[in-house]
One Martini backbone bead per residue (centre of mass of N, CA, C, O) as a GRO file, in nm:
protein
   60
    1UNK     BB    1  10.264   9.269   9.221
    2UNK     BB    2  10.020   9.213   9.026
    3UNK     BB    3  10.033   8.891   9.052
    4UNK     BB    4   9.868   8.891   9.336
    5UNK     BB    5   9.570   8.980   9.273
    6UNK     BB    6   9.414   8.729   9.187
    7UNK     BB    7   9.443   8.581   9.459
    8UNK     BB    8   9.330   8.793   9.644
    9UNK     BB    9   9.045   8.817   9.509
   10UNK     BB   10   8.973   8.522   9.530
   11UNK     BB   11   8.981   8.503   9.839
   12UNK     BB   12   8.770   8.721   9.891
   13UNK     BB   13   8.542   8.586   9.739
   14UNK     BB   14   8.532   8.330   9.908
   15UNK     BB   15   8.475   8.470  10.177
   16UNK     BB   16   8.209   8.606  10.098
   17UNK     BB   17   8.059   8.348  10.037
   18UNK     BB   18   8.089   8.222  10.324
   19UNK     BB   19   7.930   8.488  10.445
   20UNK     BB   20   7.680   8.546  10.246
   21UNK     BB   21   7.819   8.745   9.995
   22UNK     BB   22   7.769   8.732   9.667
   23UNK     BB   23   7.812   9.021   9.559
   24UNK     BB   24   8.099   9.057   9.673
   25UNK     BB   25   8.214   8.811   9.535
   26UNK     BB   26   8.170   8.905   9.243
   27UNK     BB   27   8.344   9.158   9.262
   28UNK     BB   28   8.611   9.010   9.329
   29UNK     BB   29   8.610   8.822   9.086
   30UNK     BB   30   8.629   9.042   8.873
   31UNK     BB   31   8.904   9.142   8.968
   32UNK     BB   32   9.049   8.882   8.911
   33UNK     BB   33   8.993   8.868   8.609
   34UNK     BB   34   9.125   9.151   8.538
   35UNK     BB   35   9.422   9.032   8.658
   36UNK     BB   36   9.519   8.776   8.490
   37UNK     BB   37   9.735   8.914   8.294
   38UNK     BB   38   9.970   8.906   8.523
   39UNK     BB   39  10.013   8.624   8.456
   40UNK     BB   40  10.174   8.359   8.393
   41UNK     BB   41  10.290   8.046   8.233
   42UNK     BB   42  10.197   7.834   8.487
   43UNK     BB   43  10.089   7.630   8.729
   44UNK     BB   44   9.994   7.844   8.926
   45UNK     BB   45   9.826   8.012   8.726
   46UNK     BB   46   9.638   7.779   8.648
   47UNK     BB   47   9.516   7.745   8.932
   48UNK     BB   48   9.385   8.022   8.940
   49UNK     BB   49   9.209   7.997   8.689
   50UNK     BB   50   9.052   7.751   8.789
   51UNK     BB   51   8.938   7.880   9.049
   52UNK     BB   52   8.782   8.100   8.907
   53UNK     BB   53   8.597   7.914   8.744
   54UNK     BB   54   8.474   7.762   8.986
   55UNK     BB   55   8.354   8.011   9.128
   56UNK     BB   56   8.179   8.104   8.898
   57UNK     BB   57   7.996   7.853   8.907
   58UNK     BB   58   7.895   7.892   9.204
   59UNK     BB   59   7.768   8.194   9.134
   60UNK     BB   60   7.520   8.104   8.935
   0.00000   0.00000   0.00000
């Protein structure tokens, strides 16, 4: 179940950003980052890690 958290928090962060709520987006993004260790080493997990990095750049 924990492996779903990075994607969940990433999506929430993206939604908050789209709603003009960058502080809430950063909070959810941090939760995504903290849960990345639950991911395995496969293509899907790499896509989540890449999306986290891309959103992190947008929030700077």
